C-alpha positions in Angstrom: 51.8 -101.2 -31.0 52.0 -97.4 -31.2 48.2 -97.3 -31.2 48.0 -99.5 -28.1 50.5 -97.3 -26.3 48.5 -94.2 -27.3 45.3 -95.7 -26.1 46.7 -96.7 -22.7 48.2 -93.2 -22.4 44.8 -91.6 -23.1 43.1 -93.9 -20.6 45.7 -93.1 -17.9 45.1 -89.3 -18.5 41.4 -89.7 -18.2 41.6 -91.7 -15.0 44.1 -89.2 -13.5 41.8 -86.3 -14.3 38.8 -88.1 -12.7 40.8 -88.9 -9.6 42.0 -85.3 -9.3 38.5 -83.9 -9.7 37.2 -86.3 -7.0 40.0 -85.2 -4.6 39.0 -81.6 -5.1 35.4 -82.4 -4.3 36.4 -84.2 -1.2 38.6 -81.3 0.0 35.9 -78.8 -0.8 33.3 -80.8 1.1 35.6 -81.2 4.1 36.3 -77.4 4.2 32.6 -76.6 3.7 31.9 -77.2 7.4 28.2 -76.1 7.3 27.5 -77.9 4.0 26.0 -74.8 2.4 27.9 -75.3 -0.9 30.4 -72.6 -0.4 33.5 -71.9 1.8 33.3 -68.8 3.9 36.3 -66.9 5.1 35.8 -68.3 8.6 35.8 -71.9 7.2 38.9 -71.1 5.1 40.8 -70.2 8.3 40.9 -73.9 9.0 43.4 -74.2 6.2 46.2 -71.6 6.3 47.2 -72.0 2.6 43.6 -71.5 1.5 43.2 -68.6 3.9 46.2 -66.8 2.4 44.8 -67.3 -1.2 41.2 -66.5 -0.3 41.1 -63.0 -1.7 42.7 -64.0 -4.9 40.3 -66.9 -5.4 37.1 -65.0 -4.5 36.5 -63.7 -8.0 33.2 -62.0 -7.2 34.4 -60.7 -3.8 31.3 -62.1 -2.0 33.5 -63.5 0.8 32.6 -67.0 -0.1 34.3 -69.5 -2.4 32.2 -71.5 -4.8 33.4 -74.9 -6.0 34.4 -73.2 -9.3 36.5 -70.6 -7.4 37.9 -73.2 -5.1 39.1 -75.3 -8.1 41.8 -72.7 -8.7 43.3 -73.3 -5.3 47.0 -74.1 -5.4 48.2 -76.2 -2.5 
């Protein structure tokens, strides 16, 4: 019984992680208005929380957020 519960718990965690990753991709795509694979400062202005965190998220200071940089965005 414990193995069954552990298996279901693991399955739930895997599904949750997949759903969360998919949500981040959808949000990234929605904010990437020109579909160039990155979010510019101008595009970030459409979301005030992202705009406020932009400088902290932009690790390489190129004034664009990659999907990897965006993944650290805290809503």
